[in-house]
KOLZA-990711 format. One record per atom (N, C-alpha, C): x, y, z; atom name; residue in one letter. Coordinates in pm, whole numbers, plus 50000, padded with zeros to 5 digits. Example, Ala and Ser with C-alpha at 12.3 -4.5 7.8 and 13.67 -1.06 7.14 Angstrom:
KOLZA-990711
+-------+-------+-------+------+------+
|     u |     v |     w | name | resn |
+-------+-------+-------+------+------+
| 51319 | 49431 | 50780 |    N |    a |
| 51230 | 49550 | 50780 |   CA |    a |
| 51320 | 49670 | 50780 |    C |    a |
| 51285 | 49775 | 50708 |    N |    s |
| 51367 | 49894 | 50714 |   CA |    s |
| 51290 | 50003 | 50787 |    C |    s |
+-------+-------+-------+------+------+
END
This chain:
KOLZA-990711
+-------+-------+-------+------+------+
|     u |     v |     w | name | resn |
+-------+-------+-------+------+------+
| 23920 | 34902 | 92317 |    N |    x |
| 23842 | 34996 | 92240 |   CA |    x |
| 23791 | 34930 | 92112 |    C |    x |
| 23671 | 34967 | 92074 |    N |    x |
| 23612 | 34917 | 91951 |   CA |    x |
| 23583 | 35035 | 91859 |    C |    x |
| 23646 | 35036 | 91742 |    N |    x |
| 23615 | 35137 | 91642 |   CA |    x |
| 23507 | 35081 | 91551 |    C |    x |
| 23397 | 35152 | 91539 |    N |    x |
| 23283 | 35107 | 91459 |   CA |    x |
| 23278 | 35182 | 91325 |    C |    x |
| 23303 | 35110 | 91217 |    N |    x |
| 23279 | 35163 | 91083 |   CA |    x |
| 23128 | 35153 | 91057 |    C |    x |
| 23076 | 35236 | 90971 |    N |    x |
| 22933 | 35238 | 90942 |   CA |    x |
| 22881 | 35103 | 90895 |    C |    x |
| 22958 | 35030 | 90817 |    N |    x |
| 22913 | 34901 | 90766 |   CA |    x |
| 22880 | 34804 | 90880 |    C |    x |
| 22960 | 34806 | 90984 |    N |    x |
| 22938 | 34717 | 91097 |   CA |    x |
| 22823 | 34766 | 91184 |    C |    x |
| 22814 | 34895 | 91201 |    N |    x |
| 22703 | 34951 | 91279 |   CA |    x |
| 22570 | 34911 | 91215 |    C |    x |
| 22563 | 34921 | 91084 |    N |    x |
| 22441 | 34886 | 91011 |   CA |    x |
| 22413 | 34736 | 91023 |    C |    x |
| 22514 | 34654 | 91006 |    N |    x |
| 22496 | 34508 | 91015 |   CA |    x |
| 22462 | 34464 | 91157 |    C |    x |
| 22499 | 34543 | 91255 |    N |    x |
| 22469 | 34508 | 91394 |   CA |    x |
| 22320 | 34520 | 91422 |    C |    x |
| 22255 | 34617 | 91360 |    N |    x |
| 22114 | 34642 | 91388 |   CA |    x |
| 22020 | 34581 | 91283 |    C |    x |
| 22065 | 34573 | 91159 |    N |    x |
| 21984 | 34514 | 91051 |   CA |    x |
| 22044 | 34377 | 91020 |    C |    x |
| 21964 | 34274 | 91026 |    N |    x |
| 22015 | 34139 | 91006 |   CA |    x |
| 22070 | 34122 | 90866 |    C |    x |
| 22198 | 34090 | 90862 |    N |    x |
| 22269 | 34063 | 90738 |   CA |    x |
| 22354 | 33938 | 90760 |    C |    x |
| 22428 | 33899 | 90657 |    N |    x |
| 22508 | 33777 | 90660 |   CA |    x |
| 22601 | 33769 | 90781 |    C |    x |
| 22667 | 33877 | 90815 |    N |    x |
| 22769 | 33879 | 90921 |   CA |    x |
| 22712 | 33914 | 91059 |    C |    x |
| 22584 | 33943 | 91070 |    N |    x |
| 22526 | 33999 | 91192 |   CA |    x |
| 22546 | 33912 | 91316 |    C |    x |
| 22516 | 33784 | 91308 |    N |    x |
| 22526 | 33697 | 91427 |   CA |    x |
| 22670 | 33688 | 91477 |    C |    x |
| 22764 | 33670 | 91387 |    N |    x |
| 22906 | 33663 | 91424 |   CA |    x |
| 22951 | 33795 | 91487 |    C |    x |
| 22907 | 33904 | 91430 |    N |    x |
| 22942 | 34036 | 91480 |   CA |    x |
| 22887 | 34058 | 91621 |    C |    x |
| 22760 | 34023 | 91642 |    N |    x |
| 22699 | 34041 | 91775 |   CA |    x |
| 22773 | 33959 | 91880 |    C |    x |
| 22813 | 33838 | 91847 |    N |    x |
| 22888 | 33754 | 91941 |   CA |    x |
| 23020 | 33820 | 91977 |    C |    x |
| 23091 | 33871 | 91879 |    N |    x |
| 23218 | 33938 | 91904 |   CA |    x |
| 23201 | 34058 | 91996 |    C |    x |
| 23102 | 34141 | 91969 |    N |    x |
| 23080 | 34262 | 92047 |   CA |    x |
| 23037 | 34228 | 92190 |    C |    x |
| 22953 | 34127 | 92205 |    N |    x |
| 22908 | 34087 | 92339 |   CA |    x |
| 23024 | 34044 | 92427 |    C |    x |
| 23126 | 33984 | 92367 |    N |    x |
| 23245 | 33941 | 92443 |   CA |    x |
| 23326 | 34060 | 92492 |    C |    x |
| 23310 | 34175 | 92428 |    N |    x |
| 23388 | 34294 | 92462 |   CA |    x |
| 23296 | 34406 | 92511 |    C |    x |
| 23196 | 34368 | 92587 |    N |    x |
| 23092 | 34461 | 92630 |   CA |    x |
| 23146 | 34581 | 92708 |    C |    x |
| 23257 | 34565 | 92778 |    N |    x |
| 23311 | 34676 | 92857 |   CA |    x |
| 23401 | 34768 | 92775 |    C |    x |
| 23421 | 34737 | 92650 |    N |    x |
| 23509 | 34820 | 92566 |   CA |    x |
| 23443 | 34952 | 92530 |    C |    x |
| 23525 | 35055 | 92521 |    N |    x |
| 23479 | 35186 | 92478 |   CA |    x |
| 23452 | 35183 | 92328 |    C |    x |
| 23338 | 35237 | 92287 |    N |    x |
| 23304 | 35246 | 92145 |   CA |    x |
| 23342 | 35384 | 92095 |    C |    x |
| 23403 | 35388 | 91978 |    N |    x |
| 23432 | 35516 | 91914 |   CA |    x |
| 23416 | 35502 | 91764 |    C |    x |
| 23391 | 35615 | 91699 |    N |    x |
| 23367 | 35617 | 91556 |   CA |    x |
| 23387 | 35759 | 91503 |    C |    x |
| 23380 | 35773 | 91374 |    N |    x |
| 23395 | 35905 | 91311 |   CA |    x |
| 23267 | 35987 | 91327 |    C |    x |
| 23283 | 36115 | 91329 |    N |    x |
| 23169 | 36207 | 91333 |   CA |    x |
| 23080 | 36188 | 91210 |    C |    x |
| 23133 | 36133 | 91100 |    N |    x |
| 23052 | 36113 | 90979 |   CA |    x |
| 22967 | 35987 | 90985 |    C |    x |
| 22994 | 35897 | 91080 |    N |    x |
| 22923 | 35770 | 91085 |   CA |    x |
| 22772 | 35786 | 91099 |    C |    x |
| 22720 | 35873 | 91187 |    N |    x |
| 22574 | 35887 | 91193 |   CA |    x |
| 22512 | 35930 | 91059 |    C |    x |
| 22582 | 36015 | 90984 |    N |    x |
| 22532 | 36057 | 90854 |   CA |    x |
| 22534 | 35940 | 90755 |    C |    x |
| 22643 | 35866 | 90752 |    N |    x |
| 22651 | 35749 | 90664 |   CA |    x |
| 22545 | 35644 | 90703 |    C |    x |
| 22523 | 35628 | 90833 |    N |    x |
| 22424 | 35532 | 90882 |   CA |    x |
| 22284 | 35570 | 90834 |    C |    x |
| 22248 | 35698 | 90849 |    N |    x |
| 22116 | 35744 | 90804 |   CA |    x |
| 22105 | 35731 | 90652 |    C |    x |
| 22212 | 35758 | 90581 |    N |    x |
| 22212 | 35743 | 90435 |   CA |    x |
| 22185 | 35597 | 90396 |    C |    x |
| 22246 | 35504 | 90468 |    N |    x |
| 22223 | 35361 | 90440 |   CA |    x |
| 22078 | 35323 | 90467 |    C |    x |
| 22022 | 35377 | 90574 |    N |    x |
| 21880 | 35351 | 90605 |   CA |    x |
| 21792 | 35405 | 90492 |    C |    x |
| 21816 | 35528 | 90450 |    N |    x |
| 21737 | 35590 | 90344 |   CA |    x |
| 21747 | 35510 | 90213 |    C |    x |
| 21868 | 35468 | 90180 |    N |    x |
| 21888 | 35390 | 90057 |   CA |    x |
| 21809 | 35260 | 90062 |    C |    x |
| 21821 | 35188 | 90174 |    N |    x |
| 21749 | 35061 | 90188 |   CA |    x |
| 21598 | 35081 | 90192 |    C |    x |
| 21553 | 35190 | 90250 |    N |    x |
| 21410 | 35221 | 90252 |   CA |    x |
| 21359 | 35247 | 90110 |    C |    x |
| 21433 | 35326 | 90034 |    N |    x |
| 21390 | 35355 | 89896 |   CA |    x |
| 21398 | 35231 | 89806 |    C |    x |
| 21490 | 35140 | 89837 |    N |    x |
| 21499 | 35014 | 89763 |   CA |    x |
| 21393 | 34914 | 89809 |    C |    x |
| 21325 | 34946 | 89919 |    N |    x |
| 21223 | 34862 | 89981 |   CA |    x |
| 21279 | 34731 | 90034 |    C |    x |
| 21404 | 34736 | 90081 |    N |    x |
| 21464 | 34619 | 90145 |   CA |    x |
| 21456 | 34630 | 90297 |    C |    x |
| 21401 | 34741 | 90345 |    N |    x |
| 21370 | 34759 | 90487 |   CA |    x |
| 21226 | 34805 | 90498 |    C |    x |
| 21156 | 34755 | 90601 |    N |    x |
| 21022 | 34805 | 90625 |   CA |    x |
| 21028 | 34916 | 90730 |    C |    x |
| 20918 | 34984 | 90753 |    N |    x |
| 20916 | 35098 | 90844 |   CA |    x |
| 20950 | 35058 | 90988 |    C |    x |
| 20912 | 34942 | 91029 |    N |    x |
| 20947 | 34894 | 91164 |   CA |    x |
| 21098 | 34878 | 91178 |    C |    x |
| 21161 | 34820 | 91078 |    N |    x |
| 21307 | 34805 | 91080 |   CA |    x |
| 21377 | 34941 | 91077 |    C |    x |
| 21323 | 35033 | 91001 |    N |    x |
| 21379 | 35168 | 90994 |   CA |    x |
| 21373 | 35235 | 91130 |    C |    x |
| 21256 | 35226 | 91195 |    N |    x |
| 21242 | 35286 | 91328 |   CA |    x |
| 21339 | 35223 | 91428 |    C |    x |
| 21351 | 35092 | 91425 |    N |    x |
| 21444 | 35023 | 91515 |   CA |    x |
| 21589 | 35066 | 91489 |    C |    x |
| 21625 | 35076 | 91362 |    N |    x |
| 21761 | 35118 | 91326 |   CA |    x |
| 21788 | 35260 | 91372 |    C |    x |
| 21693 | 35349 | 91350 |    N |    x |
| 21714 | 35488 | 91391 |   CA |    x |
| 21727 | 35501 | 91543 |    C |    x |
| 21645 | 35427 | 91617 |    N |    x |
| 21656 | 35430 | 91764 |   CA |    x |
| 21792 | 35377 | 91809 |    C |    x |
| 21837 | 35271 | 91745 |    N |    x |
| 21969 | 35217 | 91776 |   CA |    x |
| 22077 | 35321 | 91746 |    C |    x |
| 22065 | 35389 | 91632 |    N |    x |
| 22163 | 35490 | 91594 |   CA |    x |
| 22169 | 35605 | 91695 |    C |    x |
| 22055 | 35649 | 91742 |    N |    x |
| 22051 | 35757 | 91843 |   CA |    x |
| 22116 | 35710 | 91972 |    C |    x |
| 22084 | 35590 | 92015 |    N |    x |
| 22143 | 35535 | 92137 |   CA |    x |
| 22294 | 35518 | 92122 |    C |    x |
| 22338 | 35470 | 92006 |    N |    x |
| 22482 | 35453 | 91982 |   CA |    x |
| 22554 | 35587 | 91990 |    C |    x |
| 22496 | 35690 | 91930 |    N |    x |
| 22558 | 35824 | 91934 |   CA |    x |
| 22574 | 35875 | 92076 |    C |    x |
| 22482 | 35839 | 92163 |    N |    x |
| 22489 | 35883 | 92303 |   CA |    x |
| 22601 | 35812 | 92378 |    C |    x |
| 22630 | 35687 | 92340 |    N |    x |
| 22727 | 35606 | 92413 |   CA |    x |
| 22868 | 35610 | 92355 |    C |    x |
| 22878 | 35636 | 92228 |    N |    x |
| 23009 | 35629 | 92160 |   CA |    x |
| 23078 | 35764 | 92160 |    C |    x |
| 23210 | 35760 | 92158 |    N |    x |
| 23289 | 35881 | 92139 |   CA |    x |
| 23296 | 35907 | 91989 |    C |    x |
| 23256 | 36026 | 91946 |    N |    x |
| 23261 | 36062 | 91805 |   CA |    x |
| 23388 | 36143 | 91781 |    C |    x |
| 23476 | 36090 | 91697 |    N |    x |
| 23602 | 36158 | 91666 |   CA |    x |
| 23572 | 36274 | 91572 |    C |    x |
| 23605 | 36397 | 91614 |    N |    x |
| 23572 | 36513 | 91531 |   CA |    x |
| 23661 | 36524 | 91408 |    C |    x |
| 23610 | 36595 | 91310 |    N |    x |
| 23689 | 36625 | 91191 |   CA |    x |
| 23747 | 36765 | 91206 |    C |    x |
| 23875 | 36774 | 91187 |    N |    x |
| 23945 | 36902 | 91192 |   CA |    x |
| 24057 | 36896 | 91088 |    C |    x |
| 24143 | 36995 | 91088 |    N |    x |
| 24253 | 36998 | 90991 |   CA |    x |
| 24342 | 36875 | 91003 |    C |    x |
| 24371 | 36834 | 91126 |    N |    x |
| 24454 | 36716 | 91149 |   CA |    x |
| 24387 | 36591 | 91091 |    C |    x |
| 24257 | 36577 | 91111 |    N |    x |
| 24184 | 36462 | 91057 |   CA |    x |
| 24187 | 36464 | 90904 |    C |    x |
| 24169 | 36582 | 90846 |    N |    x |
| 24174 | 36594 | 90700 |   CA |    x |
| 24312 | 36557 | 90647 |    C |    x |
| 24417 | 36609 | 90710 |    N |    x |
| 24553 | 36577 | 90666 |   CA |    x |
| 24582 | 36428 | 90678 |    C |    x |
| 24536 | 36368 | 90787 |    N |    x |
| 24556 | 36224 | 90808 |   CA |    x |
| 24479 | 36145 | 90703 |    C |    x |
| 24355 | 36184 | 90676 |    N |    x |
| 24274 | 36115 | 90575 |   CA |    x |
| 24337 | 36127 | 90436 |    C |    x |
| 24387 | 36245 | 90402 |    N |    x |
| 24454 | 36263 | 90273 |   CA |    x |
| 24576 | 36172 | 90261 |    C |    x |
| 24653 | 36165 | 90367 |    N |    x |
| 24772 | 36079 | 90368 |   CA |    x |
| 24733 | 35931 | 90352 |    C |    x |
| 24634 | 35887 | 90430 |    N |    x |
| 24592 | 35746 | 90424 |   CA |    x |
| 24530 | 35712 | 90288 |    C |    x |
| 24459 | 35808 | 90229 |    N |    x |
| 24399 | 35785 | 90098 |   CA |    x |
| 24507 | 35763 | 89993 |    C |    x |
| 24615 | 35840 | 90001 |    N |    x |
| 24725 | 35825 | 89906 |   CA |    x |
| 24797 | 35691 | 89924 |    C |    x |
| 24820 | 35652 | 90047 |    N |    x |
| 24892 | 35528 | 90075 |   CA |    x |
| 24813 | 35405 | 90032 |    C |    x |
| 24683 | 35402 | 90068 |    N |    x |
| 24604 | 35281 | 90050 |   CA |    x |
| 24502 | 35288 | 89936 |    C |    x |
| 24489 | 35403 | 89871 |    N |    x |
| 24393 | 35417 | 89761 |   CA |    x |
| 24249 | 35401 | 89807 |    C |    x |
| 24218 | 35457 | 89923 |    N |    x |
| 24084 | 35444 | 89980 |   CA |    x |
| 23987 | 35544 | 89921 |    C |    x |
| 23859 | 35511 | 89926 |    N |    x |
| 23754 | 35608 | 89893 |   CA |    x |
| 23755 | 35716 | 90001 |    C |    x |
| 23705 | 35836 | 89971 |    N |    x |
| 23710 | 35945 | 90069 |   CA |    x |
| 23648 | 35911 | 90205 |    C |    x |
| 23530 | 35853 | 90205 |    N |    x |
| 23466 | 35818 | 90332 |   CA |    x |
| 23546 | 35716 | 90410 |    C |    x |
| 23605 | 35621 | 90341 |    N |    x |
| 23686 | 35520 | 90408 |   CA |    x |
| 23814 | 35581 | 90465 |    C |    x |
| 23873 | 35675 | 90392 |    N |    x |
| 23993 | 35742 | 90442 |   CA |    x |
| 23960 | 35821 | 90569 |    C |    x |
| 23843 | 35884 | 90571 |    N |    x |
| 23801 | 35957 | 90691 |   CA |    x |
| 23778 | 35859 | 90806 |    C |    x |
| 23716 | 35746 | 90778 |    N |    x |
| 23693 | 35646 | 90884 |   CA |    x |
| 23826 | 35599 | 90943 |    C |    x |
| 23921 | 35566 | 90858 |    N |    x |
| 24050 | 35517 | 90908 |   CA |    x |
| 24127 | 35627 | 90981 |    C |    x |
| 24121 | 35748 | 90930 |    N |    x |
| 24187 | 35861 | 90999 |   CA |    x |
| 24125 | 35881 | 91136 |    C |    x |
| 23994 | 35871 | 91145 |    N |    x |
| 23926 | 35885 | 91274 |   CA |    x |
| 23967 | 35776 | 91371 |    C |    x |
| 23978 | 35655 | 91320 |    N |    x |
| 24022 | 35544 | 91405 |   CA |    x |
| 24163 | 35570 | 91457 |    C |    x |
| 24251 | 35618 | 91370 |    N |    x |
| 24390 | 35647 | 91409 |   CA |    x |
| 24396 | 35758 | 91513 |    C |    x |
| 24319 | 35864 | 91491 |    N |    x |
| 24324 | 35980 | 91579 |   CA |    x |
| 24251 | 35956 | 91711 |    C |    x |
| 24168 | 35855 | 91717 |    N |    x |
| 24091 | 35827 | 91839 |   CA |    x |
| 24162 | 35740 | 91940 |    C |    x |
| 24282 | 35692 | 91906 |    N |    x |
| 24356 | 35607 | 91999 |   CA |    x |
| 24506 | 35637 | 91990 |    C |    x |
| 24572 | 35623 | 92102 |    N |    x |
| 24717 | 35638 | 92105 |   CA |    x |
| 24787 | 35511 | 92057 |    C |    x |
| 24719 | 35397 | 92070 |    N |    x |
| 24780 | 35268 | 92038 |   CA |    x |
| 24682 | 35182 | 91958 |    C |    x |
| 24693 | 35183 | 91826 |    N |    x |
| 24601 | 35104 | 91743 |   CA |    x |
| 24602 | 34955 | 91774 |    C |    x |
| 24713 | 34904 | 91826 |    N |    x |
| 24719 | 34760 | 91854 |   CA |    x |
| 24625 | 34720 | 91968 |    C |    x |
| 24578 | 34818 | 92044 |    N |    x |
| 24487 | 34790 | 92155 |   CA |    x |
| 24342 | 34817 | 92118 |    C |    x |
| 24317 | 34849 | 91992 |    N |    x |
| 24181 | 34877 | 91943 |   CA |    x |
| 24142 | 34775 | 91838 |    C |    x |
| 24014 | 34740 | 91836 |    N |    x |
| 23960 | 34651 | 91734 |   CA |    x |
| 23886 | 34737 | 91633 |    C |    x |
| 23923 | 34724 | 91506 |    N |    x |
| 23862 | 34798 | 91397 |   CA |    x |
| 23751 | 34710 | 91340 |    C |    x |
| 23627 | 34751 | 91362 |    N |    x |
| 23511 | 34673 | 91316 |   CA |    x |
| 23464 | 34728 | 91181 |    C |    x |
| 23477 | 34647 | 91079 |    N |    x |
| 23444 | 34691 | 90943 |   CA |    x |
| 23415 | 34568 | 90857 |    C |    x |
| 23329 | 34584 | 90758 |    N |    x |
| 23298 | 34473 | 90668 |   CA |    x |
| 23359 | 34491 | 90529 |    C |    x |
| 23439 | 34593 | 90510 |    N |    x |
| 23502 | 34620 | 90382 |   CA |    x |
| 23645 | 34565 | 90382 |    C |    x |
| 23675 | 34475 | 90290 |    N |    x |
| 23807 | 34409 | 90288 |   CA |    x |
| 23923 | 34506 | 90266 |    C |    x |
| 23907 | 34598 | 90174 |    N |    x |
| 24016 | 34692 | 90146 |   CA |    x |
| 24044 | 34782 | 90267 |    C |    x |
| 23939 | 34832 | 90329 |    N |    x |
| 23955 | 34916 | 90447 |   CA |    x |
| 24012 | 34836 | 90563 |    C |    x |
| 23967 | 34712 | 90579 |    N |    x |
| 24025 | 34625 | 90683 |   CA |    x |
| 24174 | 34602 | 90660 |    C |    x |
| 24213 | 34583 | 90536 |    N |    x |
| 24355 | 34564 | 90505 |   CA |    x |
| 24437 | 34685 | 90543 |    C |    x |
| 24385 | 34803 | 90513 |    N |    x |
| 24455 | 34926 | 90549 |   CA |    x |
| 24462 | 34941 | 90701 |    C |    x |
| 24353 | 34910 | 90769 |    N |    x |
| 24351 | 34920 | 90915 |   CA |    x |
| 24451 | 34823 | 90978 |    C |    x |
| 24459 | 34706 | 90922 |    N |    x |
| 24556 | 34607 | 90973 |   CA |    x |
| 24698 | 34659 | 90956 |    C |    x |
| 24727 | 34718 | 90840 |    N |    x |
| 24861 | 34774 | 90817 |   CA |    x |
| 24889 | 34894 | 90907 |    C |    x |
| 24785 | 34959 | 90955 |    N |    x |
| 24802 | 35069 | 91050 |   CA |    x |
| 24817 | 35020 | 91193 |    C |    x |
| 24810 | 34888 | 91213 |    N |    x |
| 24834 | 34831 | 91345 |   CA |    x |
| 24711 | 34792 | 91424 |    C |    x |
| 24593 | 34805 | 91367 |    N |    x |
| 24470 | 34768 | 91438 |   CA |    x |
| 24448 | 34617 | 91436 |    C |    x |
| 24380 | 34569 | 91538 |    N |    x |
| 24321 | 34436 | 91533 |   CA |    x |
| 24198 | 34454 | 91443 |    C |    x |
| 24172 | 34360 | 91357 |    N |    x |
| 24066 | 34377 | 91258 |   CA |    x |
| 23964 | 34266 | 91270 |    C |    x |
| 23836 | 34305 | 91266 |    N |    x |
| 23727 | 34209 | 91260 |   CA |    x |
| 23700 | 34180 | 91113 |    C |    x |
| 23678 | 34054 | 91083 |    N |    x |
| 23635 | 34020 | 90948 |   CA |    x |
| 23735 | 33943 | 90868 |    C |    x |
+-------+-------+-------+------+------+
END
């Protein structure tokens, strides 16, 4: 299983420093199930909007990113937010001092698998990766 944090999803479609390495890793695990938090599509669109307003993306790149995002949503399992997810996120935030969105991402990753050691947590944030590693995930980055 591959858990996709928004940072990695964005870097997968928009060329950034880590993009080539990330694409190689994902291609090797093509048969893996993709899963992510229900908030990821919103964070992804927010990142697109921010980059568009900063003029670091052109309209063609925006269209390509949005199409990728729609396709990803169709293929990936979206972990829903409920009381259990909120309680888990609150607990993880206290333990690791995570930002709210990051705590939700990690809670979603935890709730989406029975065995974190069999899932790869794809993320470009060092602090969140450290927390994911301590939760038992294999970590990219």
